[in-house]
C-alpha positions as CSV (number, residue, x, y, z in Angstrom):
1,M,14.5,12.2,-22.1
2,L,14.3,16.0,-22.2
3,R,11.0,17.6,-21.2
4,K,10.4,19.0,-24.7
5,D,10.4,15.5,-26.1
6,V,7.7,14.1,-23.8
7,P,4.3,13.2,-25.4
8,L,1.6,15.7,-24.5
9,E,-0.7,13.1,-23.1
10,E,1.9,12.1,-20.4
11,T,1.9,15.6,-19.0
12,W,-0.6,17.5,-16.9
13,D,-2.5,20.6,-18.0
14,L,-2.1,23.5,-15.6
15,K,-4.6,25.7,-17.6
16,D,-7.4,24.7,-15.2
17,L,-5.4,26.4,-12.4
18,Y,-4.1,29.4,-14.4
19,K,-4.4,29.9,-18.1
20,D,-0.8,31.0,-18.2
21,E,1.9,32.6,-16.1
22,S,0.6,36.1,-16.8
23,H,-2.8,35.2,-15.2
24,A,-1.0,33.9,-12.2
25,L,1.0,37.1,-11.8
26,K,-2.2,39.1,-12.2
27,D,-3.8,37.1,-9.4
28,L,-0.7,37.8,-7.3
29,E,-1.2,41.5,-7.8
30,N,-4.9,41.2,-6.9
31,L,-4.0,39.2,-3.8
32,Q,-1.6,41.9,-2.6
33,D,-4.4,44.4,-2.9
34,Q,-6.9,42.2,-1.1
35,V,-4.5,41.7,1.8
36,K,-3.7,45.4,2.0
37,N,-7.5,46.2,2.1
38,L,-7.9,43.6,4.9
39,M,-5.3,45.3,6.9
40,D,-7.5,48.4,7.0
41,L,-10.6,46.6,8.3
42,K,-11.6,46.7,11.9
43,I,-13.5,44.0,13.9
44,S,-15.9,45.2,16.6
45,D,-18.8,42.7,16.7
46,P,-20.0,39.3,15.3
47,S,-21.2,40.9,12.0
48,S,-17.9,42.6,11.2
49,L,-16.0,39.5,12.3
50,M,-18.0,37.4,9.8
51,A,-17.5,40.0,7.0
52,F,-13.8,40.1,7.7
53,T,-13.6,36.3,7.6
54,K,-15.3,36.0,4.3
55,K,-12.8,38.5,2.7
56,Y,-9.9,36.6,4.4
57,E,-11.3,33.4,3.0
58,K,-11.2,34.9,-0.5
59,A,-7.6,35.9,0.0
60,A,-6.8,32.4,1.2
61,L,-8.1,31.0,-2.0
62,S,-5.7,33.0,-4.2
63,M,-2.9,32.2,-1.8
64,D,-3.6,28.5,-2.1
65,H,-3.7,28.6,-5.9
66,L,-0.5,30.6,-6.2
67,V,1.5,28.5,-3.7
68,N,0.5,25.3,-5.7
69,Y,1.2,26.9,-9.0
70,E,4.7,28.0,-7.9
71,E,5.6,24.4,-7.1
72,L,3.8,22.8,-10.0
73,I,5.4,24.8,-12.8
74,V,9.0,23.8,-11.8
75,S,8.5,20.3,-10.5
76,T,8.4,18.6,-13.9
77,D,11.7,20.1,-15.0
78,F,14.0,21.9,-12.5
79,S,16.3,22.8,-15.3
80,D,13.8,25.1,-17.0
81,Q,15.2,28.5,-16.2
82,E,12.2,30.5,-17.5
83,K,9.9,28.5,-15.2
84,N,12.3,28.9,-12.3
85,K,12.3,32.7,-12.9
86,I,8.4,32.8,-12.8
87,A,8.3,30.6,-9.7
88,G,10.8,32.9,-8.0
89,E,8.8,36.0,-8.9
90,I,5.7,34.4,-7.5
91,H,7.5,33.3,-4.4
92,A,9.0,36.7,-3.7
93,G,5.5,38.3,-4.0
94,L,4.0,35.7,-1.7
95,V,6.7,36.4,1.0
96,E,5.4,40.0,1.0
97,V,1.8,38.8,1.1
98,E,2.6,36.5,4.0
99,E,4.2,39.3,6.0
100,N,1.0,41.4,5.6
101,L,-1.2,38.3,6.2
102,A,0.5,37.9,9.6
103,L,-0.8,41.3,10.5
104,V,-4.2,40.4,9.2
105,E,-4.3,37.2,11.1
106,A,-3.2,39.0,14.2
107,S,-6.6,40.7,14.2
108,Y,-8.2,37.3,15.2
109,Y,-5.7,36.7,18.0
110,D,-6.3,40.2,19.4
111,L,-10.0,39.6,19.8
112,E,-11.5,38.7,23.2
113,D,-12.5,35.0,23.6
114,K,-16.1,35.9,24.2
115,L,-16.3,37.3,20.6
116,I,-14.7,34.2,19.1
117,E,-16.4,31.5,21.2
118,P,-19.9,31.8,19.6
119,M,-18.3,31.5,16.2
120,T,-17.0,28.0,17.0
121,Q,-20.5,26.8,16.4
122,D,-20.8,28.2,12.9
123,P,-21.5,25.4,10.4
124,R,-19.0,26.7,7.9
125,Y,-16.2,28.3,9.9
126,G,-16.6,26.7,13.3
127,A,-13.4,24.5,13.1
128,F,-11.4,27.6,11.9
129,F,-12.4,29.5,15.0
130,K,-11.7,26.6,17.3
131,R,-8.1,26.6,16.0
132,I,-7.9,30.3,16.6
133,L,-8.7,29.7,20.3
134,R,-6.3,26.7,20.4
135,D,-3.4,28.7,19.0
136,K,-4.2,32.0,20.7
137,P,-2.0,31.4,23.8
138,H,1.0,30.6,21.6
139,H,0.6,33.6,19.2
140,L,3.3,36.3,19.4
141,T,2.8,40.0,18.9
142,K,1.7,41.0,15.5
143,E,5.0,42.7,14.9
144,T,6.9,39.6,15.7
145,E,4.6,37.4,13.6
146,A,5.1,39.7,10.7
147,L,8.8,39.7,11.2
148,L,8.9,35.9,11.1
149,K,6.9,35.9,7.9
150,S,9.3,38.4,6.3
151,L,12.1,36.0,7.3
152,D,10.5,33.1,5.7
153,P,13.2,32.6,3.1
154,V,15.7,32.4,5.9
155,I,13.6,30.3,8.2
156,E,13.0,27.8,5.3
157,L,16.6,27.9,4.2
158,P,17.3,24.3,5.3
159,Y,14.7,23.0,2.8
160,S,16.0,25.3,0.1
161,V,19.5,24.0,0.7
162,Y,18.2,20.4,0.5
163,Q,16.4,21.1,-2.8
164,A,19.4,22.9,-4.3
165,A,21.7,20.1,-3.3
166,K,19.4,17.3,-4.5
167,F,18.4,18.7,-7.9
168,K,21.3,21.0,-8.8
169,D,24.6,20.2,-7.0
170,L,24.6,16.5,-6.1
171,D,26.8,14.7,-8.6
172,F,26.9,10.9,-8.6
173,P,29.8,8.9,-10.2
174,D,29.3,6.4,-12.9
175,F,29.8,2.8,-11.8
176,Q,30.8,-0.4,-13.4
177,V,29.4,-3.9,-13.3
178,E,31.2,-6.7,-15.2
179,G,33.0,-4.1,-17.4
180,K,29.9,-2.2,-18.3
181,T,29.6,1.5,-17.3
182,Y,26.3,2.7,-15.9
183,P,25.2,6.4,-15.4
184,L,23.9,7.4,-12.0
185,S,21.6,10.1,-10.7
186,F,19.3,10.6,-7.7
187,I,16.3,9.6,-9.8
188,L,18.1,6.6,-11.5
189,Y,19.0,5.1,-8.2
190,E,15.8,5.8,-6.3
191,D,13.4,4.9,-9.1
192,Q,15.3,2.2,-10.9
193,Y,18.6,0.7,-9.6
194,A,17.4,0.2,-6.0
195,Y,14.8,-2.3,-7.4
196,D,16.9,-4.0,-10.0
197,P,16.9,-7.8,-9.6
198,D,20.6,-8.0,-10.7
199,T,22.4,-8.2,-7.3
200,D,25.7,-6.9,-8.5
201,L,24.1,-3.9,-10.3
202,R,21.9,-3.1,-7.3
203,R,24.7,-3.2,-4.7
204,E,27.3,-1.4,-6.9
205,S,24.8,1.3,-7.6
206,Y,24.1,1.7,-3.9
207,A,27.8,2.0,-3.1
208,A,28.2,4.7,-5.8
209,F,25.0,6.5,-4.7
210,S,26.2,6.5,-1.1
211,K,29.5,8.0,-2.2
212,G,27.7,10.8,-3.9
213,L,25.6,11.5,-0.8
214,E,28.6,11.4,1.5
215,A,30.1,14.4,-0.3
216,Y,27.2,16.6,0.9
217,E,26.8,15.0,4.4
218,N,28.2,18.1,6.2
219,T,26.4,20.6,4.2
220,L,23.0,19.0,4.5
221,G,23.6,17.9,8.0
222,T,24.4,21.4,9.1
223,A,21.2,22.6,7.4
224,F,19.1,19.8,9.0
225,I,20.4,20.5,12.5
226,S,19.8,24.2,12.1
227,M,16.2,23.4,11.2
228,V,15.7,21.4,14.3
229,K,17.3,24.2,16.4
230,R,14.9,26.6,14.7
231,D,11.9,24.4,15.7
232,V,13.1,24.1,19.3
233,A,13.6,27.9,19.5
234,L,10.1,28.6,18.0
235,A,8.5,26.1,20.4
236,K,10.1,27.9,23.4
237,A,9.2,31.4,22.0
238,R,5.6,30.3,21.6
239,S,5.4,28.9,25.1
240,Y,4.8,25.2,24.2
241,P,5.8,22.7,26.9
242,S,8.2,21.1,24.5
243,V,9.2,21.0,20.8
244,F,7.1,17.9,20.4
245,D,3.9,19.7,21.6
246,Y,4.7,22.4,19.0
247,M,5.4,20.0,16.1
248,L,2.4,17.8,16.9
249,R,-0.1,20.7,17.0
250,S,-0.9,20.1,13.3
251,H,-1.5,16.4,14.0
252,E,-4.1,17.2,16.7
253,I,-3.0,14.2,18.8
254,T,-1.2,13.9,22.1
255,R,2.5,13.3,22.7
256,E,1.5,10.0,24.4
257,M,-0.2,8.7,21.2
258,Y,2.8,9.7,19.1
259,D,5.3,8.0,21.4
260,N,3.2,4.9,21.8
261,H,2.8,4.5,18.1
262,L,6.5,4.7,17.4
263,D,7.5,2.4,20.2
264,T,4.8,-0.2,19.3
265,M,6.0,-0.1,15.7
266,M,9.6,-0.7,16.7
267,E,8.7,-3.5,19.0
268,K,6.1,-5.4,16.9
269,L,6.7,-4.4,13.3
270,A,10.4,-5.2,13.4
271,P,10.1,-9.0,13.7
272,I,7.4,-9.1,11.0
273,M,9.7,-7.2,8.6
274,Q,12.7,-9.3,9.5
275,D,10.6,-12.3,8.3
276,Y,9.8,-10.4,5.2
277,A,13.6,-9.7,4.6
278,L,14.2,-13.5,4.8
279,V,11.6,-14.0,2.1
280,L,13.6,-11.7,-0.1
281,K,16.8,-13.5,0.7
282,D,15.3,-16.8,-0.3
283,R,13.5,-15.6,-3.4
284,Y,16.7,-14.0,-4.8
285,H,19.0,-16.8,-3.5
286,L,21.2,-14.3,-1.6
287,D,24.0,-15.4,0.6
288,T,23.3,-12.4,2.9
289,I,20.6,-9.8,2.9
290,S,22.1,-6.4,2.4
291,Y,20.6,-3.0,3.2
292,A,20.8,-2.4,-0.6
293,D,18.4,-5.4,-1.2
294,L,15.5,-4.3,0.9
295,K,13.6,-2.5,-1.8
296,L,13.4,-5.6,-4.0
297,S,10.0,-6.8,-5.1
298,P,9.2,-10.2,-3.6
299,N,8.3,-11.2,-7.2
300,P,11.6,-11.8,-9.0
301,Q,10.0,-13.5,-12.0
302,S,7.3,-11.0,-12.6
303,T,7.5,-9.4,-16.0
304,K,4.0,-8.1,-16.3
305,R,3.7,-4.5,-17.4
306,Y,0.6,-2.3,-17.4
307,T,-0.4,0.5,-19.7
308,M,-1.8,3.7,-18.2
309,E,-5.2,2.6,-19.7
310,E,-5.0,-0.7,-17.9
311,A,-4.0,1.0,-14.7
312,K,-7.0,3.3,-15.0
313,D,-9.4,0.5,-15.5
314,L,-8.1,-1.4,-12.5
315,I,-8.2,1.6,-10.2
316,L,-11.7,2.7,-11.3
317,E,-13.0,-0.9,-10.8
318,A,-11.3,-1.0,-7.4
319,F,-12.9,2.3,-6.3
320,K,-16.4,1.2,-7.1
321,P,-17.3,0.6,-3.5
322,Y,-17.0,4.4,-3.1
323,G,-20.0,4.8,-5.5
324,E,-20.7,6.1,-9.0
325,E,-20.2,9.8,-8.2
326,Y,-16.8,9.2,-6.7
327,V,-15.6,7.0,-9.6
328,E,-16.9,9.5,-12.2
329,E,-14.9,12.3,-10.5
330,I,-11.7,10.3,-10.4
331,S,-12.1,9.2,-14.0
332,R,-11.6,12.9,-15.0
333,A,-8.0,12.5,-13.9
334,F,-7.4,10.5,-17.1
335,T,-9.4,12.5,-19.6
336,D,-8.6,16.0,-18.3
337,R,-4.8,15.4,-17.8
338,W,-4.5,15.7,-14.0
339,V,-1.5,13.3,-14.0
340,D,2.0,14.0,-15.1
341,Y,3.6,10.6,-15.5
342,A,6.4,11.2,-18.0
343,D,9.9,9.9,-17.4
344,N,12.0,13.0,-18.2
345,D,15.2,14.4,-16.9
346,F,15.3,16.9,-14.1
347,K,11.8,15.9,-12.8
348,S,11.0,15.8,-9.1
349,T,11.5,12.3,-7.7
350,G,8.8,10.2,-6.1
351,G,5.2,11.3,-6.4
352,F,2.8,13.8,-4.9
353,C,-0.7,15.1,-5.3
354,A,-1.3,18.8,-5.1
355,S,-4.9,19.8,-4.5
356,P,-5.7,23.5,-5.2
357,Y,-9.0,24.4,-3.6
358,R,-12.0,23.9,-5.8
359,C,-9.8,23.3,-8.8
360,H,-8.9,19.6,-9.3
361,S,-5.8,17.8,-8.1
362,Y,-2.5,17.5,-9.9
363,I,-0.5,14.3,-9.6
364,L,3.2,14.0,-10.3
365,M,4.8,10.5,-10.7
366,T,6.8,8.5,-13.1
367,F,4.9,5.6,-14.6
368,R,7.0,2.7,-16.0
369,G,4.2,0.2,-16.1
370,L,5.0,-1.8,-13.0
371,L,2.4,-3.0,-10.5
372,S,4.0,-0.7,-8.0
373,D,3.3,2.2,-10.2
374,V,-0.4,1.3,-10.3
375,F,-0.4,1.2,-6.5
376,T,1.3,4.6,-6.4
377,L,-1.3,6.1,-8.8
378,A,-4.1,4.7,-6.6
379,H,-2.4,6.3,-3.6
380,E,-2.3,9.7,-5.2
381,L,-5.8,9.4,-6.6
382,G,-6.9,8.7,-3.1
383,H,-5.7,12.2,-2.2
384,A,-7.5,13.6,-5.2
385,G,-10.8,12.0,-4.3
386,H,-10.5,13.1,-0.7
387,F,-9.9,16.8,-1.6
388,A,-12.5,16.8,-4.3
389,R,-15.1,15.9,-1.8
390,A,-13.8,18.0,1.0
391,G,-13.5,21.0,-1.3
392,K,-17.2,20.7,-2.2
393,N,-18.3,20.6,1.4
394,Q,-15.8,22.8,3.3
395,S,-14.4,26.3,3.3
396,I,-10.8,26.7,2.3
397,L,-10.3,27.6,6.0
398,T,-11.4,24.2,7.1
399,V,-10.6,21.9,4.1
400,E,-7.2,20.7,5.3
401,P,-7.4,17.8,7.8
402,S,-4.9,17.3,10.5
403,L,-1.5,16.0,9.5
404,Y,-2.2,12.8,11.3
405,F,-5.1,12.0,9.0
406,V,-3.9,13.4,5.7
407,E,-2.4,10.1,4.4
408,S,-5.3,8.0,5.5
409,P,-7.5,8.4,2.3
410,S,-4.5,7.7,0.1
411,T,-3.2,4.6,1.8
412,T,-6.8,3.4,2.2
413,S,-7.1,3.6,-1.6
414,E,-4.0,1.5,-2.0
415,L,-5.5,-1.2,0.2
416,L,-8.8,-1.0,-1.7
417,L,-6.8,-1.8,-4.9
418,K,-5.1,-4.6,-3.2
419,E,-8.4,-6.2,-2.1
420,Y,-9.8,-5.8,-5.6
421,L,-6.8,-7.5,-7.2
422,L,-6.8,-10.3,-4.6
423,K,-10.5,-10.9,-5.2
424,H,-9.9,-11.3,-9.0
425,A,-6.6,-13.2,-8.8
426,Q,-6.6,-16.2,-11.2
427,S,-3.9,-18.3,-9.6
428,P,-1.8,-18.7,-6.4
429,E,1.1,-17.1,-8.3
430,E,-0.9,-14.0,-9.1
431,R,-2.2,-13.8,-5.5
432,R,1.4,-14.1,-4.3
433,E,2.5,-11.3,-6.7
434,I,-0.3,-9.0,-5.4
435,I,0.5,-9.6,-1.7
436,G,4.2,-9.2,-2.4
437,E,3.7,-5.9,-4.2
438,S,1.5,-4.6,-1.5
439,L,4.1,-5.4,1.1
440,A,7.0,-4.0,-1.0
441,N,5.2,-0.8,-2.2
442,T,2.6,0.0,0.4
443,Y,4.0,-1.4,3.6
444,Y,7.8,-1.4,3.2
445,H,7.8,2.1,1.8
446,N,5.1,3.7,4.0
447,F,5.2,1.6,7.1
448,V,8.9,0.9,7.3
449,T,10.8,3.6,5.4
450,H,8.8,6.5,6.7
451,F,8.5,5.0,10.2
452,L,12.2,4.7,10.5
453,E,12.5,8.3,9.3
454,A,10.0,9.3,12.1
455,Y,11.9,7.2,14.7
456,F,15.2,8.9,13.7
457,Q,13.6,12.3,13.7
458,R,12.3,11.8,17.2
459,E,15.8,11.0,18.5
460,V,17.3,14.0,16.8
461,Y,14.7,16.4,18.3
462,R,15.1,14.8,21.7
463,K,18.9,15.4,21.6
464,V,18.7,19.0,20.4
465,E,16.0,19.9,22.9
466,A,18.1,18.4,25.6
467,G,20.9,20.8,24.6
468,E,23.3,18.4,22.8
469,N,25.5,20.1,20.3
470,L,24.9,17.6,17.4
471,Q,27.4,17.5,14.6
472,P,26.4,16.4,11.0
473,N,28.2,13.1,11.2
474,Q,26.2,12.2,14.3
475,L,23.0,12.1,12.2
476,R,24.4,9.1,10.4
477,D,25.1,7.4,13.8
478,I,21.5,8.1,15.0
479,F,20.0,6.7,11.8
480,N,22.2,3.7,11.9
481,A,21.2,3.0,15.5
482,S,17.5,3.1,14.5
483,L,18.2,0.7,11.6
484,K,20.2,-1.6,13.9
485,K,17.4,-1.7,16.5
486,F,14.8,-2.5,13.7
487,W,16.8,-5.1,11.7
488,G,18.9,-6.6,14.4
489,N,21.8,-8.8,13.0
490,L,19.7,-10.0,10.1
491,V,20.5,-7.3,7.6
492,D,24.0,-6.3,6.6
493,L,24.1,-2.6,7.4
494,P,27.0,-0.7,6.0
495,D,27.9,2.5,7.8
496,T,26.6,4.5,4.8
497,A,23.1,3.1,5.5
498,G,23.0,6.0,8.1
499,L,23.0,8.5,5.2
500,T,19.4,7.4,4.3
501,W,18.2,10.5,6.2
502,M,19.6,12.6,3.3
503,R,17.3,10.9,0.7
504,Q,13.8,12.1,1.8
505,P,12.3,15.6,1.9
506,H,9.6,14.9,4.5
507,Y,11.6,16.2,7.5
508,Y,11.3,19.7,6.0
509,E,7.5,19.8,6.0
510,A,6.8,23.1,7.8
511,S,3.8,21.8,9.6
512,G,5.8,19.2,11.3
513,F,6.7,15.5,11.6
514,Y,5.4,14.5,8.2
515,S,7.2,11.2,8.0
516,Y,5.1,10.0,11.0
517,T,1.8,10.6,9.2
518,Y,2.3,7.8,6.7
519,S,2.3,5.0,9.2
520,A,-0.5,6.8,11.1
521,G,-2.6,6.9,7.9
522,L,-1.8,3.3,6.9
523,N,-2.9,2.2,10.4
524,L,-6.5,3.3,9.4
525,G,-6.1,2.2,5.8
526,T,-5.2,-1.4,6.7
527,L,-8.3,-1.8,8.8
528,L,-10.5,0.0,6.3
529,G,-9.3,-1.8,3.2
530,R,-11.4,-4.9,3.8
531,L,-14.3,-3.2,5.5
532,L,-15.0,-0.9,2.5
533,V,-15.3,-3.9,0.2
534,D,-17.6,-5.9,2.5
535,D,-19.6,-3.3,4.5
536,P,-21.6,-0.6,2.7
537,A,-22.4,1.1,6.1
538,T,-18.7,1.6,6.8
539,T,-18.2,2.9,3.2
540,K,-21.0,5.5,3.8
541,K,-19.4,6.6,7.0
542,W,-15.9,6.8,5.4
543,L,-17.3,9.1,2.6
544,E,-18.8,11.3,5.3
545,V,-15.4,11.6,6.9
546,L,-13.9,12.6,3.5
547,D,-16.6,15.3,3.2
548,M,-15.6,16.7,6.6
549,G,-12.2,17.9,5.4
550,G,-10.5,19.4,8.5
551,S,-13.6,20.2,10.4
552,Q,-13.0,17.4,13.0
553,S,-10.0,15.9,14.8
554,P,-8.5,12.6,13.6
555,I,-9.8,11.0,16.8
556,A,-13.3,12.0,15.9
557,F,-12.9,10.8,12.3
558,A,-11.7,7.4,13.6
559,N,-14.6,7.2,16.0
560,H,-17.0,8.0,13.2
561,I,-16.0,4.8,11.4
562,G,-15.9,2.8,14.6
563,L,-12.2,2.8,15.4
564,D,-10.3,4.1,18.4
565,I,-6.8,5.4,17.8
566,T,-6.2,6.7,21.3
567,T,-4.7,3.3,22.2
568,T,-2.4,1.0,20.3
569,D,-5.2,-1.6,19.8
570,A,-6.0,-0.6,16.3
571,L,-2.3,-0.4,15.4
572,E,-1.7,-3.9,16.7
573,K,-4.6,-5.2,14.6
574,S,-3.0,-3.6,11.6
575,L,0.3,-5.1,12.4
576,A,-1.3,-8.6,12.7
577,I,-2.8,-8.2,9.2
578,I,0.7,-7.3,7.8
579,G,2.1,-10.3,9.7
580,S,-0.5,-12.6,8.1
581,M,0.5,-11.3,4.7
582,V,4.2,-12.1,5.3
583,D,3.2,-15.5,6.7
584,E,1.3,-16.2,3.4
585,L,4.4,-15.3,1.4
586,K,6.6,-17.5,3.6
587,E,4.2,-20.4,3.1
588,E,4.1,-19.9,-0.7
589,E,7.9,-19.8,-0.6
590,Q,8.0,-23.2,1.0
591,N,5.5,-24.6,-1.5
592,V,7.6,-23.3,-4.4
């Protein structure tokens, strides 16, 4: 379906962000003037520092809105040349702004610590100034920082190459099953064929999809390795002990916590998910379990479909433990067109939630009426609810939480939906379907897919930092080694399984190691899912955490709700819960 043929109610309304493109371009002009004025200001005492910060805060607001708008206007239809032109114009203007902002921000790093330290106690800006002090030893000269900002299009070229290849150049061959020809695209495979219960169709589409990816393995591999080399070089230039310390700065955790998490997942999640794969094998009567089979739902007989209205009612009911105010805020997503859920050509794959400060969130997804779509919508609305509360209580300079924590509210919301559905299940079959969908959508995707990305990513960064001259085809080998370690001999892993690294954009997240944050967030979400239903005191504390935005560390957030994430104890409890869910599916399979 072309974008012009999509029903209006299935699209989002960007007018709450900017009335139209001309208003966005006008804001860009105003932002350029604001930043130039900031460059002329001097800081000499606490009073001038506070005045400077308030003006910087205002510029940050416009910057935030424009960055979001640039992405949103093209993501629903990458073939729209007019929208691409506007987005390009905004992007070009923002590159200039960022170059000047680097000079503005350098004013903070040029200050003496004794002027900054008292500001760390400020109730509104304290966390912002703490980060200034944290990053100050790693800040380069203002001229160098400005140069890096001016080179942003070059520095971010690997992601631009990935986007161009994925949405414009990648061409997938049609494939045949029993004499019938099927079209293939990135979206068709990732959103449809990978889940198809027809084994021949699913496996043939995977083979054809892999062939299309393979044609760009060298191009995207070269870009990816260049990105890793860039990060290693920047870490060294900024005097970080290692590239891992540099990349984990935005997570606000230690290298030890990161390594322990990944190693524990590999050791203790792998056997659980191998049991899960055996459930899929039995349910679909497969002779062998192939890599192409792992995205199957454990519910082969499920034909139930949900309307968007039904999805809304389920989610709002599930969110009731959060309180009336929260539910009322989230309900606006359906009346005020926050969600773009149309299934049109040239639309971005997957789903995301963009949350412009003190606007409302915008959610992109494709809704086909599956229970998995309802879970995805709950996930993205979890982001929306989080940033609605944080935006009301925090400055734009402190609203963003650490990268470690950012997926916690979203995955917690998925688990809240799961608990609600289980509580109201009418039969063992319905309960089995809910648990199966939670495992397939919430856990296989976030705990397994993204974990394996993170495990692979760590190996690549280790090798590049050690001076290895990696070649594009070696990325396939590294990913295959990670898959083999996780699945053992249970899953049939073709060599093309190693191309999976080409399918996700998370590696290119500028703030670093984004794939890792999903399993980190789901660790908290798994433990919270049940507590929020049964314990009002925990719910109250969790809402307080959401209000805190980025004003505290993830360790402090976890402590606030009574959890310790500095050891693997919480993670092992989460894994035990997942194991119990898989055990229940296995028991049901035996009963069936």
